[in-house]
C-alpha positions, 0 to 999 in steps of 0.5 A: 479214975479221977473226977472232974465234975460230972466227968470221969477221966481214965488214963491208960498210961502216964506220959513220962517214959510211956508216951508212945506217940512221942517215941514214934515221933507222932507228937507235934510238941513233946517239949510242951506237953501238958500231961508231963508238966503235971507229972513233974510238978505233983508226984502223986500224979505220976503214981496215980497214973501208973496205978491206972495203967496197972489196972488197965493192963489187968482189966476186961472192959466189963471189969472196967465198967463195974469199977466206973459205975462207983462214980457218978458221971455223965461223960467218960474222958480217956487219956488226959495223959499218954496215948493208945499204945496199940490197936488192942487199946483202941479195941478195948476203948471201943468195947467200953463205949459200947457198954455205956450209953454216955459220951466217951471221948479222947485225943490221940496222936496215933494216925497209925491205929484204925479208928474206923469202927467206933460207936456213935458215943465214942468221939476221937479227936486227932491230935494234928489230924482229922479223925471225928475232929482235929485238935490242933495246938498252935503257938499263936492263935491270932488270925485264925478262923474257926473254933477255939479250945476254952481250956475248961471242959466244963463250959464247952463241948466242942470235942464231945461231938463227931462234928469234922471241925478243927479245934485250935488251942494255944500252946502252953 
């Protein structure tokens, strides 16, 4: 688990060599992957994400919550890197959100999985397609109307609400 202010962050998988969305051709910008940049630049990040993946594979939703309660948090973010591998990952995240009373959010390029049974506190932002919101990476923000990612979740909560909005971010 990683903490960023009042947000606990957990990665089900690393990105490098393990991103199912990239392997399936669902990622719009694999060469500009934010998560992969961190894994290349900071070797400890990759080791930590591999460790998180091993824990994810071995834990039940109840064990995940037990370990999570060791942290002080008011929000939980899944997948700063990687993506859902299969429907079982979706089901586990739904079960975890059902056990919590805080907002839980994530991003996914997996338009092939079923996200129809999510609880109210689980917000799934589609990368390049609409789920609860659509997170859209673009090369240039000029001329666009709408909502824009501030690049700092501590000062923005657009992704934390089931609003049906498009949130634009500049590819970086």
